[in-house]
C-alpha positions as CSV (number, residue, x, y, z in Angstrom):
1,M,7.4,-2.1,10.7
2,Q,7.7,-0.4,7.3
3,H,5.4,-0.7,4.3
4,V,5.7,0.3,0.7
5,N,2.9,2.6,-0.3
6,P,2.1,2.1,-4.0
7,L,0.4,5.4,-4.2
8,T,3.8,7.2,-3.9
9,Q,4.6,5.8,-7.4
10,R,1.9,7.7,-9.3
11,R,2.4,9.1,-12.7
12,F,0.6,12.3,-11.8
13,T,2.3,15.7,-11.3
14,P,0.0,18.3,-9.7
15,A,0.0,22.0,-10.8
16,V,-2.3,25.0,-10.5
17,R,-1.4,27.0,-13.6
18,P,-2.5,25.5,-17.0
19,P,0.0,25.3,-19.9
20,E,0.2,28.4,-22.0
21,G,0.5,26.8,-25.4
22,V,-3.1,25.7,-26.1
23,G,-3.2,22.9,-28.6
24,E,0.5,22.0,-28.2
25,G,1.6,18.6,-27.0
26,P,-0.7,15.6,-26.1
27,P,-4.4,16.3,-26.0
28,A,-5.9,17.3,-22.6
29,C,-7.7,14.8,-20.4
30,W,-11.0,15.9,-18.9
31,F,-12.8,14.9,-15.7
32,I,-16.3,16.3,-16.3
33,F,-18.6,16.1,-13.3
34,Q,-22.3,16.7,-12.5
35,G,-22.1,16.7,-8.7
36,Y,-20.3,13.5,-7.8
37,H,-21.1,11.8,-11.1
38,L,-18.3,11.6,-13.7
39,L,-19.0,11.7,-17.5
40,I,-18.0,8.5,-19.2
41,P,-18.9,6.8,-22.5
42,D,-22.2,4.9,-22.5
43,R,-20.5,1.9,-24.1
44,E,-17.6,-0.5,-23.4
45,T,-14.3,1.0,-24.2
46,D,-10.7,1.2,-22.9
47,D,-10.7,5.0,-23.1
48,L,-13.2,6.2,-20.5
49,L,-12.3,9.9,-20.3
50,P,-13.0,12.8,-22.7
51,K,-9.9,14.1,-24.5
52,G,-8.8,17.2,-26.3
53,D,-11.4,20.0,-26.9
54,A,-14.0,17.8,-25.2
55,L,-16.2,20.6,-23.7
56,H,-16.7,22.2,-27.1
57,E,-17.0,19.0,-29.0
58,L,-19.7,17.6,-26.6
59,G,-21.6,20.9,-26.5
60,L,-21.1,21.4,-22.7
61,V,-20.8,24.7,-21.0
62,P,-19.1,24.3,-17.6
63,E,-20.1,26.2,-14.5
64,R,-16.5,26.0,-13.3
65,Q,-13.2,24.3,-14.3
66,Q,-9.8,23.8,-12.8
67,F,-6.4,22.7,-14.1
68,L,-5.2,19.7,-12.2
69,G,-1.7,19.0,-13.5
70,W,-0.2,16.3,-15.7
71,L,-0.8,12.6,-15.9
72,D,2.3,11.4,-17.7
73,D,2.7,14.3,-20.1
74,R,-1.0,14.9,-20.7
75,P,-2.6,18.0,-19.2
76,C,-5.6,17.3,-17.0
77,Y,-8.6,19.4,-16.2
78,A,-11.7,19.1,-14.0
79,A,-15.0,20.7,-14.9
80,E,-18.6,20.8,-13.6
81,V,-21.8,21.2,-15.5
82,A,-25.2,22.2,-14.0
83,A,-27.5,19.7,-12.5
84,E,-30.1,20.1,-15.2
85,V,-27.7,19.4,-18.1
86,E,-28.3,16.1,-19.9
87,A,-25.4,13.9,-20.8
88,P,-24.4,14.1,-24.5
89,A,-25.4,11.3,-26.8
90,G,-23.2,8.3,-26.2
91,W,-22.2,9.4,-22.7
92,R,-23.6,9.1,-19.2
93,F,-22.9,10.5,-15.8
94,Q,-22.0,7.7,-13.3
95,G,-21.3,7.9,-9.6
96,L,-17.6,8.1,-8.9
97,R,-17.6,5.4,-6.2
98,S,-19.0,2.9,-8.6
99,L,-16.0,3.4,-10.9
100,L,-13.6,2.0,-8.3
101,G,-11.9,-0.8,-10.2
102,V,-13.4,0.3,-13.5
103,L,-11.2,3.4,-14.1
104,D,-7.4,2.9,-14.4
105,E,-6.1,3.2,-10.8
106,D,-4.2,6.5,-11.5
107,Q,-7.3,7.9,-13.3
108,F,-9.5,6.9,-10.4
109,W,-7.4,8.7,-7.8
110,L,-7.0,11.7,-10.1
111,A,-10.8,11.7,-10.5
112,G,-11.0,11.8,-6.7
113,R,-8.7,14.8,-6.6
114,A,-10.7,16.5,-9.3
115,V,-14.1,16.1,-7.7
116,Q,-12.8,17.4,-4.3
117,I,-11.3,20.5,-6.0
118,I,-14.5,21.1,-7.9
119,D,-16.6,20.6,-4.7
120,W,-14.3,23.1,-2.9
121,D,-14.6,25.6,-5.7
122,R,-18.4,25.3,-5.7
123,T,-18.8,25.7,-1.9
124,H,-16.4,28.6,-1.4
125,Q,-17.8,31.1,-3.9
126,Y,-18.5,33.5,-1.0
127,C,-16.6,34.3,2.2
128,G,-17.7,32.5,5.3
129,R,-16.6,35.4,7.4
130,C,-18.2,38.5,5.7
131,G,-20.2,37.1,2.8
132,Q,-18.2,38.9,0.0
133,Q,-17.7,37.0,-3.3
134,T,-14.3,35.4,-3.3
135,D,-11.5,35.5,-6.0
136,Y,-9.0,32.9,-7.1
137,H,-5.6,33.3,-5.5
138,P,-3.1,34.2,-8.3
139,T,-0.6,31.4,-7.6
140,D,-2.1,28.9,-5.1
141,R,-5.1,26.6,-5.1
142,A,-7.1,28.9,-2.9
143,R,-10.0,31.4,-2.9
144,V,-9.4,34.8,-1.2
145,C,-11.9,37.3,0.1
146,P,-11.1,40.7,-1.4
147,S,-12.8,42.4,1.6
148,C,-11.5,40.8,4.7
149,G,-8.6,38.7,3.3
150,L,-9.9,35.2,4.5
151,T,-8.2,32.6,2.4
152,N,-9.8,29.1,1.9
153,Y,-7.8,26.2,0.6
154,P,-9.3,22.8,-0.4
155,R,-10.1,21.1,2.8
156,L,-9.4,17.5,4.0
157,S,-11.0,15.6,6.8
158,P,-8.4,13.2,8.3
159,A,-9.6,9.8,9.3
160,I,-7.8,6.8,10.8
161,I,-8.3,3.2,9.6
162,V,-6.8,0.4,11.6
163,A,-6.2,-3.3,11.5
164,V,-6.6,-4.6,15.1
165,L,-4.7,-7.9,15.6
166,R,-4.7,-10.6,18.3
167,G,-2.2,-13.3,17.6
168,D,-3.0,-14.8,14.2
169,R,-6.4,-13.1,14.0
170,I,-7.7,-9.8,12.7
171,L,-10.7,-7.9,14.0
172,L,-13.2,-7.4,11.2
173,A,-16.5,-5.5,11.7
174,R,-19.6,-4.4,9.8
175,S,-21.3,-1.1,10.4
176,H,-25.0,-0.6,9.9
177,R,-24.3,1.4,6.7
178,H,-22.6,-1.5,5.0
179,P,-24.4,-4.3,3.2
180,P,-25.0,-7.6,5.1
181,G,-22.0,-9.9,4.8
182,R,-19.4,-7.2,4.0
183,F,-16.8,-6.7,6.7
184,S,-13.8,-4.4,7.0
185,V,-11.3,-3.0,9.5
186,L,-12.3,-0.1,11.8
187,A,-12.2,3.5,10.9
188,G,-13.1,6.9,12.2
189,F,-12.6,10.7,11.9
190,V,-9.9,12.5,13.8
191,E,-11.3,15.0,16.3
192,P,-9.8,18.5,17.0
193,G,-6.8,18.5,19.3
194,E,-6.3,14.7,18.9
195,T,-3.2,12.9,17.7
196,L,-3.6,10.1,15.1
197,E,-2.6,7.6,17.7
198,E,-5.1,8.9,20.2
199,C,-7.8,8.7,17.5
200,V,-6.9,5.0,16.9
201,A,-7.2,4.1,20.6
202,R,-10.5,6.1,21.0
203,E,-12.2,4.7,17.9
204,V,-11.4,1.1,18.7
205,K,-12.5,1.6,22.3
206,E,-15.8,3.3,21.2
207,E,-16.7,0.9,18.5
208,V,-15.7,-2.5,20.0
209,G,-14.7,-1.8,23.6
210,L,-11.1,-2.9,23.3
211,D,-7.9,-1.3,24.6
212,V,-5.0,-1.4,22.1
213,E,-1.3,-1.1,22.1
214,N,1.7,-1.2,19.7
215,I,0.1,1.4,17.3
216,R,2.2,1.5,14.1
217,Y,1.8,3.6,11.0
218,F,1.0,1.6,7.9
219,G,0.2,4.0,5.0
220,S,-2.3,6.5,3.7
221,Q,-4.8,7.0,0.9
222,P,-7.0,9.8,-0.3
223,W,-10.7,9.0,-0.1
224,P,-12.8,11.5,-2.0
225,F,-16.2,10.7,-0.4
226,P,-16.4,13.6,0.1
227,H,-12.9,14.8,1.1
228,S,-11.2,12.4,3.5
229,L,-7.6,11.4,3.9
230,M,-7.4,7.8,5.3
231,I,-4.3,7.3,7.5
232,A,-3.8,3.6,8.2
233,F,-2.4,1.9,11.3
234,T,-1.9,-1.5,12.8
235,C,-2.2,-2.3,16.5
236,T,-2.8,-5.2,18.9
237,A,-5.5,-5.8,21.4
238,P,-4.0,-8.5,23.7
239,A,-7.0,-9.0,26.0
240,G,-10.7,-8.2,26.5
241,E,-14.0,-9.1,25.1
242,I,-15.7,-7.3,22.1
243,R,-18.4,-4.9,23.3
244,L,-20.1,-3.4,20.2
245,D,-21.3,0.2,20.0
246,E,-24.7,-1.0,18.7
247,T,-25.7,2.4,17.4
248,E,-22.9,2.3,14.9
249,M,-21.7,-1.3,14.5
250,A,-23.8,-4.3,13.5
251,E,-21.3,-7.1,14.2
252,A,-17.6,-7.8,14.7
253,G,-15.3,-10.7,15.4
254,W,-11.8,-12.2,15.2
255,N,-10.9,-13.9,11.9
256,P,-8.0,-16.1,10.9
257,A,-6.2,-15.4,7.6
258,A,-7.5,-18.6,6.0
259,A,-11.2,-17.9,6.7
260,L,-12.1,-14.3,6.0
261,P,-15.6,-13.1,5.2
262,P,-16.2,-10.9,2.1
263,V,-14.0,-7.8,2.4
264,P,-13.5,-4.5,0.5
265,P,-12.0,-4.6,-3.0
266,P,-8.6,-3.4,-4.1
267,P,-7.2,-0.8,-4.3
268,T,-8.7,0.5,-1.1
269,I,-6.4,0.9,1.8
270,S,-8.7,-1.3,4.0
271,R,-8.0,-4.1,1.5
272,R,-4.3,-3.4,1.6
273,L,-4.4,-3.7,5.4
274,I,-6.2,-7.0,5.1
275,D,-4.0,-8.3,2.4
276,W,-0.9,-7.4,4.5
277,F,-2.4,-9.4,7.4
278,V,-3.1,-12.4,5.2
279,S,0.4,-12.3,3.7
280,S,2.0,-11.9,7.2
281,N,0.2,-15.1,8.3
282,G,1.2,-17.3,5.5
283,A,-2.1,-17.4,3.6
284,G,-3.1,-16.0,0.2
């Protein structure tokens, strides 16, 4: 089973070193954050991101900034302002998660990259081993302790997400943290020393009490809330009754392709798994 991952077709080229010719070429694109909130215009417009010399023009002084790379041929930067800074007139800070489906898809995933890099920069100002203030690595995206040499790169927390199938039905569940009526596939974080396939089997067993087989890789997607990488699988659960972990899951059940409850929106990988199931079962 092979699947085409649309995220491999992105227009973005990552880089660490910013371009040397300031002011040359297309104007820069800025992802300006206050915590996990992105600066966007306080009005309806097709152009949601600040451009060019945005920090100076908006009167913003960043606490930190990072070069991200190029979106098409446009250089892209991330910056963070202090929590007490008010948004400039005509702009507002909006939670990044709420911009899913609002920002252009490439811009949204690049904003996710940006906020993770900013968060890493903020939380690694000092060495976790000896407490010395860290420096930027000269060539890599890393912070290095000048005293003990500990090097910290932006971290990721790998998590599996899985479509569990039984014949022409898919298992959909709702955790307690999701709103009533919204269902999705199962997911969970990978534990130390665990393979991805072992994580799939463990999470399904823990959350709904089912044993699974035929675990197949489906695709992957970054998920910047706060710094996850979602690795998607499909599998089958040929027998057994659902037994919920009621501390985590509110409800779960088997669903045919033609009668699904409300599910996550595109372009999430949970929705891609569900859409693949629907397509595979002749519905749409």
